[in-house]
C-alpha angles and dihedrals in degrees: 000000000000115000092234090061098050113104134183088254090057091055092046092050094050092047094042089234133124118264088240091057092047091048092051092046091053090052091050092245108174090214083083113067119248095249092056092045089053092049092050096047093045093054092043089055093047092050095041094240114181122182118243119262092260091057094045091053091055095047101048115143112274095015115139095191113108125208114286139248120239146201117202104203120192108214127195105232087345090284119142093232094172110065090194092064093084091051089055090047092049091056092044096046094049094049092043090057089053086063093052093257138109124237117227122204106198116189119200142168113271090240092053100049097111092042088052091055089050092052096045092049091049091051087052101207099126130071096197149346140242112219118207130180096043114208119241094235130009115002113200092203091068095056091040095056096036091053089055096044093241116152118236142159125216127216102220130003124246126186097297116140095210124089117239135155107287143171103202123200130207095236092150094047092051095057091041089056092048095048092046090051091055092046091052088053088059100262117141101163101067125164131203121214102192136183121260115292124257102070131093091235094057092047093048093045090056092045092053092049093049093047093054092046092049093048089055092046092244125145124238115221120208092224090057092060114074130168129201147129123306095261139120089237092060092047092050098049095037091053092051088049091052093051091052092054123101112264097018121211123251094210140022141195117219118202093218137024096240091063088045089053089055089049091054090057093046092051091048091051090052093049093244117148114225112234096011098054103014131016124212138183127192130203115239128026100214095103117061099278088150094057105056117110085266109033109239124233107233143190101233122213112165106232099185095051089045090052090051092049092049090058092048090054091046092051090053091048091053089051089057102258115161113263090229088067094047099075124118138157139207121204119206122231131217112238107197118210135157099284088085121061141160119277086231088069093058131085 
């Protein structure tokens, strides 16, 4: 086989080892025992294996920079729909550098996500991955990376039976808190403007909302539950649609602050006073929810600290720590401001 065609995956397959183990052996990492390092390097020499340019650059003599951590982020039309992504990345990048590594944000077309993982693994410049946007049921990325022995950490846990490094988030609890807060203020007609389906967060947000409504004996109307992208445009048009429904809600929960910002504009255009006439709550407090004309009540989940913690868990996973010990959880908090008010204060 020609040397130019040999890849790390070829070596791993012939040796019946993970690509991560082979990569470490080739770097002389003492995490891999001496016998295995010898086997790997012997076969690499026999087959004429030569690391790709990216790997050679990272392993130059005297370099103290270790291989990086990465996030492969599928982007619809290459638009950063989620404004909180960069806050996550900021926390991850800063903490990664503390470990002597670089953090790589790798955008890709949705349809090319798996191919992107294949290419990155073949280039062999990352030691592990952070996985965002957990799926509510089976997540193919988990099986994909586990089958290749590649360390990763997941943000949020779906219904998978296997144990893997995970920073779970109380998505459901956050929306249950928000809905209960509105109910305690006297609201019974409460709408939910959720993110697009297909993620664990969207499924858990809806579940939390439904649980709180059911506990209070309140009905959930289909026309009060809308889903769309995390944009001001969606928030604007969806809010106007809600207020034209019969009966119309007196309060709404928005699963991101950009949609809530669009709602603020829609309510202003309709001459509706936030708090007095209509109450609203937004998920996440990273954007200036406190600085709108009417400060917005939010469900606060600290993205930057969560990004930092994800990297800490990933670094431990790369070092060989047991997945059972790499489990953590963040719980959101309700930050009450003047965009929510008692129905008794209204007309």
